[in-house]
C-alpha positions as CSV (number, residue, x, y, z in Angstrom):
1,M,119.5,29.0,56.0
2,S,119.6,25.4,56.5
3,R,119.5,24.1,60.2
4,K,123.1,23.2,59.8
5,D,124.1,26.8,58.8
6,Q,122.2,28.0,61.5
7,A,124.0,25.6,64.1
8,Y,127.4,26.5,62.5
9,D,127.0,30.2,62.6
10,Y,125.5,30.1,66.4
11,I,128.4,27.9,67.9
12,R,131.0,29.7,65.7
13,K,129.7,32.7,67.2
14,K,130.1,31.5,70.7
15,I,133.8,30.4,70.0
16,I,134.8,33.7,68.6
17,T,133.2,35.7,71.2
18,G,135.0,33.6,74.0
19,N,131.2,32.6,75.3
20,L,132.7,28.9,75.0
21,K,136.3,29.1,76.0
22,D,139.4,27.4,75.0
23,G,139.0,23.6,76.0
24,T,135.2,24.0,76.9
25,P,133.4,20.8,76.3
26,I,130.3,21.1,73.4
27,L,127.4,19.4,74.9
28,E,125.3,18.9,71.8
29,N,122.1,18.1,74.2
30,D,122.3,22.0,75.6
31,L,122.8,23.0,72.0
32,S,119.9,21.1,70.7
33,E,117.6,23.0,73.5
34,E,119.1,26.4,73.0
35,L,118.5,26.0,69.1
36,H,115.3,24.0,69.1
37,M,116.7,21.4,66.8
38,S,117.7,17.8,66.5
39,R,121.4,16.7,67.3
40,T,122.1,16.3,63.6
41,P,122.5,19.4,62.3
42,I,124.4,20.3,65.2
43,R,126.7,17.5,64.9
44,E,127.3,18.5,61.1
45,A,128.1,21.9,62.1
46,L,130.7,20.6,64.4
47,R,132.5,18.6,61.6
48,D,132.6,21.7,59.7
49,L,134.0,23.8,62.6
50,E,136.5,20.9,63.3
51,A,137.9,21.0,59.7
52,E,138.4,24.7,60.1
53,G,140.3,24.0,63.6
54,V,138.3,25.7,65.9
55,V,136.9,22.6,67.7
56,V,138.6,19.0,68.1
57,S,136.5,15.6,68.8
58,Y,137.8,12.7,70.8
59,A,136.6,9.3,70.5
60,F,134.2,8.3,74.0
61,R,135.1,11.7,75.1
62,G,133.5,14.3,73.0
63,T,134.4,17.6,71.1
64,F,135.9,20.7,72.8
65,V,136.9,24.1,71.8
66,T,140.1,23.8,70.6
67,A,142.7,25.3,73.0
68,L,145.4,27.9,71.5
69,T,148.7,28.8,72.6
70,P,151.0,31.7,71.7
71,Y,152.8,29.2,69.6
72,D,149.7,28.6,67.7
73,V,149.3,31.8,67.3
74,E,152.6,32.6,65.7
75,D,152.1,29.5,63.4
76,I,148.8,30.7,62.2
77,F,150.3,34.1,61.4
78,D,153.4,33.2,59.6
79,L,151.2,31.1,57.4
80,R,149.0,34.1,57.0
81,L,151.7,36.0,56.0
82,L,153.2,33.7,53.6
83,F,149.9,33.3,51.8
84,E,149.2,36.9,51.8
85,L,152.5,38.0,50.4
86,W,152.1,35.1,47.9
87,A,149.0,36.5,46.7
88,L,149.9,40.2,46.7
89,D,152.6,39.3,44.4
90,R,150.7,37.1,42.0
91,G,147.5,39.5,41.6
92,F,149.2,42.8,42.0
93,N,148.5,44.1,39.0
94,R,144.6,42.7,39.2
95,I,143.6,45.2,41.8
96,T,141.3,48.1,40.4
97,E,141.1,51.7,41.4
98,E,137.5,51.0,42.3
99,E,138.3,48.0,44.6
100,L,140.9,50.3,46.5
101,D,138.3,53.0,46.9
102,Q,135.6,50.4,47.8
103,A,138.3,48.9,50.4
104,T,138.9,52.6,51.7
105,R,135.5,53.7,52.4
106,K,135.0,50.6,54.4
107,L,137.9,51.1,56.4
108,V,137.4,54.8,57.2
109,E,133.7,54.0,58.1
110,A,135.0,51.1,60.6
111,E,137.7,53.9,62.2
112,E,134.7,56.1,62.7
113,A,132.5,53.6,64.2
114,G,135.3,52.2,66.6
115,G,133.5,48.6,67.3
116,W,135.4,45.4,67.0
117,D,132.8,44.1,64.2
118,E,133.2,47.0,62.0
119,E,137.0,46.8,62.2
120,Y,137.1,43.2,61.6
121,L,134.7,43.0,58.6
122,A,136.8,46.3,56.8
123,D,140.0,44.4,57.6
124,L,138.7,41.4,55.9
125,C,137.6,43.4,52.9
126,L,141.2,44.5,52.1
127,H,142.9,41.1,52.9
128,N,140.4,38.9,50.8
129,L,141.1,41.5,47.9
130,I,144.5,40.6,47.8
131,I,143.9,36.8,48.3
132,E,141.0,36.7,45.6
133,K,143.1,38.5,43.2
134,S,145.7,35.8,43.2
135,G,143.3,33.6,41.2
136,S,144.0,30.7,42.9
137,R,140.7,28.9,44.1
138,R,142.8,26.5,46.5
139,L,144.4,29.8,48.4
140,V,140.9,31.2,48.7
141,G,140.0,27.7,50.5
142,F,143.0,27.5,52.8
143,M,142.1,31.2,53.8
144,D,138.7,30.5,54.5
145,V,139.8,28.0,57.0
146,L,142.8,30.1,58.3
147,Y,140.4,33.3,58.7
148,T,138.1,31.6,61.2
149,Q,141.0,31.1,63.6
150,I,142.0,34.4,62.8
151,E,138.8,35.9,63.5
152,R,138.8,34.2,67.2
153,I,142.4,35.4,67.5
154,S,141.5,38.8,66.8
155,Y,138.6,39.2,68.7
156,R,140.6,38.2,71.9
157,A,143.3,40.9,71.0
158,F,140.7,43.5,70.6
159,M,139.0,42.6,74.2
160,N,142.5,42.1,76.0
161,K,143.5,45.7,74.6
162,T,146.6,44.3,72.4
163,Y,145.0,44.9,69.4
164,N,147.4,46.6,66.7
165,R,146.2,50.3,67.0
166,N,148.2,51.2,64.1
167,S,146.3,48.9,61.8
168,F,144.3,51.7,60.3
169,Q,147.3,53.5,59.2
170,E,149.1,50.8,58.0
171,H,146.2,49.5,55.9
172,M,146.0,53.3,54.3
173,E,149.8,52.9,53.4
174,L,149.1,49.5,51.8
175,I,146.0,50.8,49.7
176,D,148.3,53.7,48.9
177,G,151.5,51.3,47.8
178,I,149.2,49.5,45.4
179,R,147.8,52.5,43.9
180,E,151.3,53.4,43.3
181,K,152.0,50.3,41.5
182,N,154.7,50.0,43.9
183,L,155.0,46.1,44.7
184,S,158.3,46.8,46.8
185,K,156.4,49.6,49.0
186,S,153.3,47.1,49.3
187,R,155.1,44.2,50.1
188,E,157.0,45.9,53.2
189,V,153.9,47.3,54.5
190,L,152.1,44.5,54.4
191,S,154.9,42.4,56.3
192,R,155.1,44.9,58.9
193,H,151.1,45.0,59.3
194,L,150.5,41.2,59.6
195,N,154.0,41.2,62.0
196,N,152.5,44.0,64.2
197,V,149.1,42.1,64.1
198,A,150.8,39.1,65.2
199,K,152.9,40.6,67.8
200,A,149.5,41.7,69.3
201,A,147.7,38.5,69.1
202,I,150.7,36.4,70.7
203,E,150.6,38.8,73.3
204,A,146.9,38.7,74.1
205,Y,147.4,34.8,74.0
206,K,150.2,35.1,76.7
207,T,148.0,36.9,79.3
208,V,145.5,33.5,79.6
């Protein structure tokens, strides 16, 4: 792993887990000491994070963690719903039984484990499957950016206990709909699921 990638992963994790809170200045000198590296790879990592919308830089002021409002969260999830429904329509018949079996296994294991990391990765496995099966490289790129922000939002919702506790059942219903080759049912379940997740996330940001 390159120095830049190490810095990126380190800063990204601190932002997602709330160790660097909204509006907090990101001090390159402090990060340089913590990571035992020069400021150059740190600056490169911050540029990537700015492109993903989780930090913002101001001339002569520095770089700060982007502050999100409930409106921002709603906007992000509106885009997610739009993109994922389009991807489901486009790639519905390309999703295989084997891929659904794998997604199911990860969801069941995560439900049994009960931790946020496991639940989020299992959730991402299913939703990424829908996105990738669209066959659109541009959409995959858009969602890579969006998912960084969604991961940050989801972590706060989980920690604030506003997380959508019906997610596991909704995921199972979605997989059943895809297995049945029932696009209408699958769209309804996906839409309901993402709207429930959005409501939980918005509530988490109202408490700040």
